[in-house]
Every structure is written in C-alpha cells, then in structure tokens.
C-alpha positions as CSV (number, residue, x, y, z in Angstrom):
1,M,-195.9,62.4,46.3
2,A,-196.6,65.7,44.6
3,N,-195.3,66.2,41.0
4,I,-196.3,69.8,40.6
5,R,-193.8,72.5,41.8
6,S,-196.4,74.5,43.7
7,A,-197.7,71.4,45.4
8,E,-194.1,70.6,46.5
9,K,-193.7,74.1,47.8
10,Q,-197.0,73.9,49.7
11,R,-195.9,70.6,51.3
12,R,-192.6,72.2,52.4
13,Q,-194.4,75.2,53.9
14,A,-196.9,73.0,55.7
15,E,-194.1,71.0,57.3
16,K,-192.4,74.2,58.5
17,K,-195.7,75.5,59.9
18,K,-196.5,72.2,61.6
19,A,-193.1,72.1,63.3
20,R,-193.6,75.8,64.5
21,N,-197.1,75.1,65.8
22,R,-196.0,71.9,67.5
23,A,-193.2,73.7,69.3
24,G,-195.4,76.6,70.3
25,K,-198.1,74.3,71.7
26,S,-195.5,72.3,73.6
27,T,-194.1,75.5,75.2
28,L,-197.6,76.6,76.1
29,R,-198.5,73.2,77.7
30,T,-195.2,73.3,79.7
31,T,-195.9,76.9,80.9
32,L,-199.4,75.9,81.9
33,K,-198.2,72.9,83.8
34,K,-195.6,75.0,85.7
35,G,-198.3,77.5,86.6
36,R,-200.7,74.9,87.8
37,A,-197.9,73.1,89.8
38,A,-197.0,76.4,91.4
39,I,-200.6,77.1,92.4
40,A,-201.0,73.6,93.8
41,G,-197.7,73.9,95.7
42,G,-198.9,77.1,97.3
43,D,-196.0,79.2,96.0
44,A,-197.8,81.0,93.1
45,D,-196.9,84.7,93.0
46,K,-198.0,87.4,90.6
47,E,-194.9,86.8,88.5
48,T,-195.8,83.1,87.9
49,L,-199.3,84.0,86.9
50,S,-198.2,86.9,84.8
51,G,-195.8,84.6,82.9
52,S,-198.5,82.0,82.3
53,F,-201.0,84.7,81.1
54,S,-198.4,86.1,78.8
55,A,-197.7,82.7,77.2
56,I,-201.4,82.1,76.8
57,D,-201.9,85.5,75.1
58,K,-199.0,84.9,72.8
59,A,-200.3,81.5,71.8
60,A,-203.7,83.1,71.0
61,K,-202.1,85.9,69.1
62,R,-200.2,83.4,66.9
63,G,-203.3,81.3,66.3
64,L,-202.1,78.3,68.2
65,I,-205.3,78.4,70.3
66,K,-208.5,80.3,69.9
67,E,-209.3,83.5,71.8
68,N,-212.0,81.9,73.9
69,T,-209.8,79.0,74.8
70,A,-207.1,81.5,75.9
71,N,-209.7,83.4,78.1
72,R,-210.9,80.1,79.6
73,Y,-207.3,79.0,80.5
74,K,-206.6,82.4,82.1
75,S,-209.9,82.4,84.0
76,R,-209.3,78.9,85.4
77,L,-205.7,79.8,86.4
78,A,-206.9,83.0,88.1
79,G,-209.7,81.1,89.9
80,A,-207.3,78.4,91.1
81,S,-204.9,81.0,92.3
82,K,-207.6,82.8,94.2
83,R,-208.8,79.6,95.9
84,A,-205.3,78.6,96.8
85,A,-204.6,82.1,98.3
86,S,-207.8,82.0,100.4
87,K,-206.8,78.7,102.1
C-alpha cells in the first residue's frame, strides 16, 4: 500500500483509467461481434458496417487499440462483407 500522497493519487487515477479502458474495450468487442454476426447472417447493410467502423475509429482515437489494429479490423470486416455480398 502506498504511503505517499502522490502515489495514492496515481493509484486512484490508474483505477479510473483501467475501468474506463475496460468498458471501452468491452463496447468495442460487442460492436465487432454484432457486425460479424450480421455479416455471417447475410443481413449486413451499410449502416451496420458504418457503426462498426465508427466504433473501431473511436477506440483507436481514444488509445484503446493501435491505429494499425483498427485498420486491420476494418479491412477484415469490409472483406468479409464483400465476400458475403458476392455469394
């Protein structure tokens, strides 16, 4: 346990940041899961993809995921959507 005031403050801030990051990542994972399910189900429209892309971009902007990871997620979603549409 920290005895110094600044260390206590840093611990409190880290806990808040951890909770915020955990919630954001959970939201991102849920959105991705819904997008993938919609594509697999064959009812993926532009609005579904747009919502998924938006969530990915927001997560990257907030630093929850790296920019390359965001681009990879978007690329894979777009590719899956294109393959599903061509079937």
